C-alpha positions as CSV (number, residue, x, y, z in Angstrom):
1,M,-0.4,-0.3,0.7
2,L,1.1,2.8,-1.5
3,T,0.8,6.5,1.1
4,D,2.0,10.1,0.5
5,R,1.6,11.2,3.9
6,G,4.4,12.9,5.1
7,I,5.7,13.2,1.7
8,D,7.3,16.9,0.4
9,R,4.6,17.6,-2.3
10,G,6.6,20.0,-3.9
11,L,9.3,17.7,-4.4
12,L,6.8,14.6,-5.0
13,D,5.3,17.0,-8.5
14,R,8.6,18.0,-9.2
15,V,10.1,15.0,-10.2
16,M,6.9,13.2,-11.3
17,R,7.1,16.2,-13.7
18,V,11.1,15.6,-14.3
19,G,10.7,12.4,-15.2
20,G,7.0,12.2,-17.3
21,F,5.1,10.1,-14.5
22,R,1.5,9.6,-14.3
23,T,1.3,8.3,-10.5
24,K,2.7,9.1,-7.6
25,R,3.0,5.9,-6.8
26,E,5.0,5.7,-10.6
27,A,7.6,8.7,-9.4
28,I,7.5,7.5,-5.3
29,H,9.3,3.6,-7.0
30,A,11.8,5.2,-10.0
31,A,12.6,7.2,-7.4
32,L,13.6,4.7,-5.2
33,R,15.4,2.2,-7.3
34,E,17.4,5.1,-8.1
35,F,18.2,5.6,-4.6
36,L,19.6,2.1,-4.9
37,R,21.6,1.6,-8.1
38,Y,22.9,5.2,-6.8
39,R,24.1,3.6,-3.5
40,R,24.9,0.2,-4.7
41,Q,27.1,1.8,-7.6
42,L,29.0,3.8,-4.4
43,D,29.8,0.5,-3.4
44,V,31.7,-0.7,-6.3
45,I,33.5,2.5,-5.9
46,K,34.6,2.9,-2.8
47,H,36.8,-0.1,-4.6
48,F,38.1,2.0,-6.8
49,G,41.8,1.6,-7.0
50,T,42.4,-1.1,-4.2
51,F,42.0,-4.1,-6.6
52,D,45.8,-4.6,-9.2
53,M,44.4,-5.7,-12.5
54,D,46.8,-7.7,-14.4
55,P,48.6,-7.2,-17.6
56,A,48.3,-9.5,-19.7
57,W,44.4,-9.6,-18.9
58,D,43.1,-8.9,-22.5
59,Y,39.7,-6.8,-22.3
60,K,39.0,-6.8,-26.2
61,E,39.2,-10.7,-25.7
62,A,37.4,-10.2,-22.7
63,R,34.6,-8.7,-25.0
64,R,34.5,-10.7,-28.1
65,A,34.2,-13.5,-25.7
66,R,29.9,-12.7,-24.3
């Protein structure tokens, strides 16, 4: 069940307008999915530079193998 109680109406209206959403439900679900994607990206970013790359690894070959 979705309730908009306590949600900033102006913010929700802007999200709906910018995202082209027809309903509050669509806007809120999209915002929640985007939030989760962003947080997962932050988790990945914090590992940048912590792994040693294999100099023999051929990324082009790896792409062709897909």
